[in-house]
N, C-alpha and C positions, 0 to 999 in steps of 0.2 A: 338488256340495255344497249342502245345503239353505240357503235364504235366508229371512230374516224380512222380509216385505213388508206394506204396508198396502193395504187394499181401498179401492175407490171410496167405499163407505159410510163408512169411517173418515175418509177425506180430506174428503168433502163435509159430513159431519155432525159427527163428533167433533172434528175439527180446526177446520173453518171455523165451525161454529155453537156448539160447546161449549168451544172454546179449548184442547183437549187436543192437545199437540204430539206428533209421532211419537217424539221422544226421551224424553218423559215416559212414554209407553206402553212403550217398549223398556226403560226403567229399571225400571218396575213389574214387567215380566216377569222381568227379570234379578235383581231384588232383592225379589221378592214375600215378604210376610209369611206368606201362605197361598195355596194353589192347590187348586182343585177340578178333578179330571180326570174327563172323561166319554169313554168309548170304547164306542160302541154302534152297531150297524148299519154298521160300517165308517167311522163318522164320529168323528174324534178332536177333542175340544174341551178347552181349558184355560181356566179362569176364575181370574185372578190378582187378589189384593187386596194393596195396599200402602198403609200409613198414611203420610200426608204431614203432618209436624208443621209448626207455624208459628203465626202470630197467629190464623189461621182454619184449624185442622186439618180434614182430610177424608180419606176413603178413596178411592183411585183404583182402579177395577175395570176390568180389561182382559180382553176375550174374544178368544181366539186359537184358530185351527183349523189343522189340518194338511191340506194338499191332496195330491192324487196327485203323485208325484214328490218328495215330502218337503218342499216349501216350506211354511213356517209363515206364516200370515196374521193380522195384527192386524185383526180384523173390526169391533170396537166397543169403546168405552171410555166410562166416565162417572165423575163425581165424586159422592160421597155424604157427607153429614154425619150426625151422630147425630139431628138433627132429621128428616131424611129417613128414616133407617133405624129410628127409634124404638127405639134400643138394640140393634139387630141388628148393629152394627159388628164385634163379636167373633165373629159367626157365620161359617160356611163361606162362601166367596165366591159360591157358587151361590145362597145364601139372600139375598145382597145384590142379585143380579139379580132375584130374585123380589120383593123389597121395592120395587125401582125399578118393576117391571112393575105391581105392585098399586097404587102411588101415581100413576104417570104413564103407565101403559099403556093402550092401546086394546084393546077386546075383539076377539079373533080367533075366528072360527067355523071349525071344522074338522069336516067331516061334520055331525053333529047336536049337537056339543058346542061350548059357548062358554066362553072363559076368557081371562084376560089373560096367563097364564103356563102353559106346558106344559113338563114336564121328564120325560123317559123314560116317555112314555105311548103307548099304542096306542089309536087311535080308529077305529071302523068308518067307512068311506067307500064311495061307490058309483062312483067314477071313479079312474083311475090318474094323471091329471094334476092336480097340486096347484093349478094355476090355476083348476080347476073346482070343487074342494072346499074351498078356503081363501079366506076373505074377512075384511076388516078393517072394523069398524064405525067409520066416520069421519063421523058426522052433523054435526059442527061444521066440517068441511072444513079441518082443521089439517094442516100438513105432519107427516109421520110417518116413522119408521124401523123397518121390520120386520127382524127377524133370525130366520130360520127354517132350522133344521137338521132336515130330515125326509126320509123316504123312504116310498114306497108299496110295500107288500108284499102278497102273496097268501097266505092261509092256507086252503088248500082252495078252497072257492067264495067265501070272504070276502076283501074287500080291507081292508087296515088302513093308516092313516097312522101310521108310527112316528115320533113327535114326540120327537126327541132333546132339542132345546131350541128353543122358539119364544116370542117375545114381540114387542111392537111399541110403541115409545115415541112419545108425543105430543110432538113437538119444541117446539111452542109452549108447552105447559104446563111441560115440564121446563126449557126455556130461560128462561122467566119466573122460575122458582124459582132457577135457576143464577145469574142476574144479581143476585139478592139476597145471594149469598155474599160 
């Protein structure tokens, strides 16, 4: 029977640094207001959004993936307010991830392309190993959390990085903003 488990990234960053408890993430999945589903290159991802009402309302966004064997993994979660999202709170959950990446993301170089957010893109590369063609621009030396769902594929003589979903959060910058909530 498939289980819902948390990853080391979720435990070390989302739980310990961002204060998002496993139970909150599970509730957001079970009672999501909206879910974006991505199924590409054999990678299945769901991005859930749940509005949390209260004195200081926010959107809780949870990224979940399905692993071989059927286990579902809570990979990452973050809190977002209208101030962060600049009115995007009613957008699809994947757009909330993009808003986070654009505001608090680090630039990721994949092959010859540089961006803070990749979603269902194919990028030419010259190596098969992502450790050789993916780099994160961290000039400030901050702690960061990369989330990269990608595969390398060959198309004839060409190699392509199939970037299903890739972004990297600057934990120091996002944590500073989060403490102001």
